[in-house]
N, C-alpha and C positions, 0 to 999 in steps of 0.2 A: 707461435704462441709464446708470450713472454711470461716469466714467473714473477710472483709477488712475494717480497720478503715477509716472513712471519707465518707463511703457510707451509705446512709439512708435506701436503699433497697438492699437486698442481690444480688450480682452478682458474677459470677465465671470466673476466668481466668485460662485456662488450657494451660500453656505456651508450654508444650511439643508438643502439637498438634497445636500450634499457634491458639488456639481457644479462642474466647472472647464471653462471654454470657451476653446479655443485659437484664436489668430488664424491666418489662413491662411499667414502668412509671418513667421518670427521669426529674428532674429539672436541671437547669444549674449547680446548686451547687453539683449535684450528678454525674456529669461526671467524668471520671478518670483523674488523673493528667497527665501532659505531660511526666513525667518520665516513667509512666506505659505504656501509649499509644505508646511512642517511643521505648519501649523495644522490640517490635516485630521485627523479621527478616524474610526476604523472605525464603521460603522453599528451593529454588534453590540458589546456592552459588555465581553464576557469575552475580549478578545483581548490576548495578551501579545506586544508587539512593541517594537523598539528605539526609545527616545525619547532626545532630546538636550537637555541643559540649554540654556536660552536664551543663556547666556553663551558657548556654543560654536557658536552659529548662524553667527558670522562665519567659522568654519573649515569650514563646510559649503558645498557648491556645487550648483547646479542646472544641468543641461545638457539641451539638446534631444535627444530620442531619436526619430529619424525614419527610417522605412524605407518608401519609396514612400507609399502611402495610409495606412500605419500610422504614427502620430506621437504624440509626447507628451513628457514630461519624466522625467528620472531624477534623484533627489536622493542625493548622496553625503555621508557623514559625515566627521568630522575625520580619520579614519584611512583614508579612501578607500573605506569600506564602503558598499554600497547600502542606503539607508534606505527609499526610496519609489519607486514608479513610477506615473505617471499616463498612461494610454494612451487614444488615440482609435483604435478598431479598425475603424471603418466609413468613415473618411475624411470625416466631416461637420464636422470641426474642433471637436468637443465631446468631452470626456473621458467615456468610458463604462466604464473599469476603474480602480480605485484599489487599488494593491498595497502591502502593508506587510511589512517584512523584520525579521528578528532574527538576528544573528550571520551575516549573509550569506544566510540562507534566507528565501525568501518564505513567510510564515506565514499570511497572510490576504489575501483579495481580495474587494472589493465590486464588483458588476457591474450595469450597466444594459443588459440584453440586448435590450430592445425599443426602446432609444434614445429614451426619452421624458423624459430628464433626471431619472429617479428610480431608485434602487437597487432591484433586484428579486431579486437572488441574492447569497449570501455563501458563501465557501468558506474552510475552514481547511486549510492545506497543510503538507507536509513535517513539521517537528518539532512543529507545532501540532495535528496530527491528520488526520482524514479526513472531517470534516463538510462537507456541501454543503446549504445551506438555501435554500428558496424563499420569498420574501416576495410572495405573490400580490397583495395589495392595496397594496403599496409603502408601508406605514406604519412601517417600521423594525423589525417584529417577524416572526420566522420563522413561516410558516404551515404548512409541511410540509418534511420532510427528503427530499432526493433521494438522499443517501448519508450514513450514520452507522454507525460501528462499534459492536459490542456494549459495549465499554468506555465509549465516549462516550455511548451511549444510557443506560447506568446512571448516568453523571454527570448527564445532563439530568434523569433521574428524581429523583435526590437533590436537585438544586437546585430543582426544581418542588415537591417535598415540603417543603423548608425554607421556601420563599417562599409556600406555599399557593397555587401557581399551577396550577390544574387544566387550563387551556388548554395550557400548556407540557408538562405531563405527558401530555396526550392525544396529542401528536405522537409519543410513543414507546410508546404502548399499542396493542395490536392492536385494530382496529375492525371494524365489520361489513363494510366493503368489502374489507378484508384477508381476512377469513374466507371471503367469497364468492370472492375471487380464487384462493385456494389450494384451494377445494373441500373445506373441513373437514367431516368426518363430522357428522351432525346432533346426536348426543348430545354430542360434544365442543364443537361450536359453541354449544349451549345452555348448557353449563357455563361456557364462556369468556365468553359474553355476560353471564351472571349475575354472574360475578366482577368484570366491568368495568362494571357497570350505572351506578354513580354515583361516579366518581372524586373529585369535589369533596367529597362527604360522607365518603368513605373517607380522604381527606387530613386533613380536620378531626378525625375521630375518632382517627386514629392519631398525630397530632402534638399534640393537645390536652394530654395529660398526659405526653408523652414527655420523658425526661431525655437522650435520645440525639440528638434532632433538634429544632432551633429555627431561627429566622431567620438565625442566624450560622453554621449548619452548612456545612462544606465537604467535598466529595467528595475522597477521598484515593486509593483504589485499587479496582480490580475484582478479585474473587476468585471462583473457581468450583471445585466439587468435581471437575469434569471438566477433564482436561488440554487438551482441545480439544472443539469442538462435535461433537455426534452428528448422524448423518443417519438420519431415519426414512423408509424407502423408501415410495414411493407404493403398492406392492402390499400393504402392511400394512393398507391400508383406512382409514387415519386422514385422508387427504386425497387429492386427485387429482394431486398432484405430490410429489416428494421434499421433505422438510422438514429444514432445518438448525436444530438446537436446542441451547441451553445449558440444563443442569439445575442447580438449586441455586446460583444466582449470589448472591453476597453483596457488598455494598459496604462498604468500610472508610471511615469518616467521622471528621471532627474537629470537636468543638464545645467552644469555650472551652478549648482546650488538651487536652481529653480525647478519647481514641480511643473510637469506638463502632462498632456494626455494624448494617447495615440489610439485611434479607432482600429481595433483588430477586426471587428465585424463578426461574421459567422464562422463557427468552427465545427468540425465534424470528426467523429472517431472512426478511424479505419483500422480495424483489428485492435492492437494495443497502442496505436499511434494517433494522437490528436493532430489535426491539420486545419489550416486556414483555407477558406474558399475565396479569398481575395487578398490583394497586397495591402498591408497596413497603411493608414493615412494619418499623419500628424494633425492634431486639431489646433489650428491657429486662432488666436483671438480669444474672446470671452464666451462665445456661443458654441455649444455642442449640439450638432444635429444628428439625431439617431433615427435610422430607418426602422419601422415597425417589424419588418421581417426581411431576412436575407434571401438568397436564391432558394434555399430549401424551406424556410419557415414562412412562406406565403400561404395563405388559406387556399384550399382547393376549389372553393366556390368560384364560378366564372364571374359572378357579379362583384367579387372583391376588388378593391382598388389597391394595387401593390405599391403605389407611389406615396402612400400615407406616411407622413413624418411627424415627429413630435419634437418640440423645442424645449431644451432644458438649459436654463441660464446658469453659467458658472460665475457666480459673483465673487468679488474679492474676499468677502467674508467666508464663502465656501472654500475658496482656494486656500485661505489661511488655515481653516480647520483641517483640510485634507493634509496640508503640510505638517501641521501639529501632530496629526494621527500617524503620519509616516515616521516622523522623528521619534515619537513615543514608542511605536512598535519596533523601530530599529534599535532601541535600548531596552527591550523587554527583559523582565527578570529571568534568571536562569533557575534550574531546579535547586541550586544551592543558595538562592536569595532568601532573605529573611521574610517573615510574615509581614513585617512593616513595609518592606520594599514592595511586596506583592500588593498590599492594600493601597499604597500610594499609586502604583501603576494602574490598578483597576479603577480606582476612584477617578483618576484623571481621564482614563479611557471612556468611562461612562459619561463624564462631563462633555467630552468632545463629541461622542456619538449622539448624545441628546441635543447638542448644538446643531449637528448635521440634520437630525430629525426635524428640528424646529424650522429650519430654513429650506428644507426640501420642497420642491414645487409639485411633485407628482406622487401618487400613491405608490408607484413602483419604486421610486427612490426611498420613500419612507420605509417600505417593506425591507429594502436592502439594508439600510442602516439599523433598523430595529432587529433584524435577524443577526447582524454582527454583534449587537449589544447583548442579545440573549445568549448566543453561543459563547461570547467572551466571558460572561458571568458564570455560565455553567462550567466552562473549562477551569476558571479560577477556583471554584468551589472544589473541583475534583483534586486539586493539589493539596487540599487539607489546610491551606493557609489563609483562606478568605471566606469565613463563615458568613460575612455580611452579604455575600452574593445571594444566599438563599432568600433573605428579606427583600433584596432588590428585585430578584426574579418574581417573587410573589407580588410586588408592587406593579411590575410591568404587566403581569397576568391580570391583576385587578383592573388596571387601566384599559387593557384590551377588551375585557369582558364588558366594561361600561361603555366604551366608545365604538368598538367594532366586534360585537358579539358573534358575528358570523364569519369572521376572518379565520383562515386556516392557521394563523399565528396564535390563536387562543390555545388550541390543543398542543401546538408546537412548544409554546412557553410552558404550559401546564406540565408536560411530560419532563422537560428539562428541569423545572423547579422540583418535581417529584424525585428525579434522579439525584439532584443536588442535595435535597433534604435527606434522602436515604444514605448518601455518602457521608454526610456529616454525622448522622446518628450512628452509622457503622463504625466510624473512626473513634467516636466517643464511647462506644459501648464497652463495658467491662468484659472480661473473659468468662464471666459467670454464664453457665449454660441457660439458666432460666431467663436472664436478660436477653441473651441472643435469640432464644425462641420467641420471646415477646416481640422483639424487633422484626423477626421474620414474619410473624403473624401480621404485624402492622403493615409490612411491605406488601404482602399478598393482598391485604385489604385495599391498599392504595391502588395497586395495579388493577384489581377487579373494578374498583370505582372508576378508574380512568377508561377502561375498555367499555364499561356500561355507558359512560357519559359521552365518549367520543369514539364510537365503534367504527366509523369510516375514516378516521384520521390516518395519516401516514404512519404515525407512531403506534397505532393500535396493534399492528403486526408485531412490532418489537415487544410491546407489553405482553401480548398473548404468549409469545415465545418464552419470555422470562417467567411467566406464570407456569407454563408447561414444564420448563426445565427445573424450576424450583420444586414443583410437586414431584417430578420424577426422581430428583436427587433425594427427596425426603422419603421415597418409597411409596408414595401415594399414586400408584400407576393408573388407577381408574380416573382420578382427578387430572392427571397429566394427559391421559387420552382425551378427556373432554376438551381441554384447552388446545391440544394439538389439532383435534378435529375442527374446532371453531376457527382456528388459524388457517388450516388447509382449505376450509370451505369458503370463508369470507375474504381471505387474502392469499389465495392459492398461487397467484402469479408473482408475488413478491419473493425475495430471497428467503425470508423467514417462513413464508407459506410453503415453499418447496422443501425446506428442511423439515417442517412439520409433517408433510406428507411422507418424507423418508423416515421420520421418527415413528410414525404409525406403522410403517412397514416393518421397521426393526422390532418394535414391541410385539408385533404379531407373528414373528418368525418361528417361534417354537412349534414343533410338530409339522413344519412345512419344509419342502426341499429348497435348497439354496443354490441359486445360480450366480456365479461370480467369476469374472475374468478381466484381464487387463494386460498391459505391457510390464514386463519385469524391469528391474533397475538395470539389467544388462541388455534391455531391448527385446528380449525373447518373450513370446506369449506365455502367460500363466493362466490356466483354466482349472477351476475347482473340480470340474467334472472328471478330470484326469486322475483325481485322487479317490474315485469311487472304490469301495472295498476297504478303505482306511478311515480311521477316526481322525478328524482334522480340527485343529483350532485355528480360527481366523482372528488375527489381532491387528487392529488399527493402532499405529504407533508413530513416534517421531523422535529424532535424536535429542530434541529439546525437552522431552517429557521425562521428568525425573522419576515418577513412579514406574515408567517403562523400564528405565535403567535399573531401578531397584529390584524389579521382578525378574530380571534376566537370569541371575544365577539359578533361581529355582526352576524357571522355565527350561533352561538348558539341561538341568539335572533330570527333569521329567522327560524331556526329549530323548536324552541318552538312555533313560531307563525303559521307555516304552516304544522307541522307534522300531526296534526289531519285531515288536508285536503288531505293528501296523499303525503307529501314531505319527502324524505329520503336522507341521505348522506352516501356515501361509501368512506372511505379513503384508499389510497394506501401509506403505510408508507415506506419511503426510508432510514430509519436508519440502519446502519450496526452494531451498538452497541445495541443489542436488550434490554439489561437491562434498558436502559434509557426510553423506550417507555411507559411502564405501569405507572411509577411514573409521567410522563408528563401528560398522560391521566387522571390520578386520580387528578392531581393538576388543570388542565384546563377544565376538564369536557366534552371533545369531545368524548363522549362515544358511538357514532354510530359505525357501523361495519367497520373494517379496514383489508385490505389485507396486509400481511407482505411481504416485498421485501427485504430480508436480504442482498442482494448485492447492495442495494442502487441504485444510478444512473447507475450502470453497470449491474443491474438486468434485467431479461427478459422483464417485463412490461415496465420499463423505456425505454429500447431500442426499443421495439415493437412500442411505440408511440413517439419515438424521443424526449423524455423529456429533455429539456436543462436548465430548471430552475424550482424552486418551490416557491410558489404554482402554479400548473397548474390545471385548473378546466374544466371539461366537464359538460354540462347540458343536460339531457336526458328526453324526454317526456314520457307520460304514455304508449306509444306504443313501447318504447325502442329505439326510433330514436333520434339521436343527434341534439339538438337545437343549441348548441354553443360549439365549440371546444376550446374556449378561454374565459372563463367566469370570471368576477370579482364579488366582493361582491355587487358593485353598479349595475352591470348587473342583478344579482339575484333579487334585490329589484324591478326591472322593470319587469322581466320575470315571476317571481312566481305568481303575481296576474293574469297574462294572462293564465298561465298553470293551476292554481288552483283558479278559481274565486269563 
């Protein structure tokens, strides 16, 4: 081991393995310099993160980041922004997480999860995407995806095609293990296996004479004829479980400044990983031929003709508009842009999308561009810098009602226009309580009108949930129950419907026994029934919840005061980033038992009880019966002396 000047206590930097060894005790003077800390690079090569010119290193600083056994360094840029974090999560004085930031967001993380001084997992986060790769043999190359979105899977496929990398492509292709896992019907499995028999040869043959794809090709965008993925139910007989599928996916690519198209085809979700069911094919020339259904999306009827195709002409005019849209989106305004910049961007985008609408030859294409137009306008209004979007959404809605009154895009547009209008009113509303109450009344009226007008629309479920939540927060429990019941009854299979069913269960808890169990954050089982004979408070919480942190000093005081008399607390943690939890507990001292719910507010327990905000607290008596389904710290101060005299 060689020493490094400037360090008072020996520490080791193994750059080849991106490994950083921390001394057991460091003062501020003993932290590494910015030049050393910023010399690290992500294990994967396609990471966009904030880098600093060496001339500015002197204006950066590195500080010790220590929370009990979790310790490391944080690197700040010239403007005080976080650039890097290096963490030792298991207390062995060796860094096992390397985190990279861009504009204040963590965008990428290398991890050594088996603590053998080699990176074995890599994650892309926040604005960088949703990929989570596993490097099984720790050679710096992803061997399997733990999580990857459909968009990012299509990107991986394009880059594999461009580089002639069959191994990289295989990670996003359905394989024999996947087929076995989902229990695919034998005829479909046979066809899919045949289509995927030799990806390396398929890559060579499809790229050899292609003018669309070569080694310099870059993925630009994911496109699908479907507005959202479809679900093929298990009882259709194609597999032994429900299948989530995209049909007719196309990737827009750029090669030497020219826009091109690659047919991705059908994609299927296997767990948290999206995969292709065939090798991508570059689309040469001006005509795009799209199959009506892939291997999975063929109708089940024997009389159906699976060879049906539809022709969609890509004219020079359409190609130019697509290129213009790509260039415009590539220079989209940032959150720091002015209102004028945002207005110019959206006006131009509306113009391009209207042009694509006008020249589209099929209803499917028109629906695709119209949906992009609606979503873009709604998102622009949400920024608070584009009020014109409300008027434009209203105009689109009026045109749809006139020209296509039965189209599902009518309620789709109406709901986004309504949300946009409410956003603008809310941003402009004064702090005066009377004005706020009037706005809330208007909002409830609009939501009720929407669900009355479009009761079967996809957005009716969300509108009903908002009605129920608003009424519950206002203390109108009977009204909230009415809307939750309507949502649970009419849209019970939607995410909102399941949450409504849980909310009804939560509202009706008082006076009933409560059964609750799960895995603790330490992996050990936690079962509420084991606390019988004690008064228990159950609290749904998260490290990012400010009111949870603000309540903790009083909760800890009550816990210390009444624990000897038979008071316990059971937490249900809703953090999706598990590594943040133990440092928080060590710092704040809420060391009672906690059930880990790694899917957060979308997890089983949160949905089963219709949790809509944190903290949410239940108070249970010594017999296991719920005393209160909505307890506050002040309520506890009154109730505990009664339960534990």
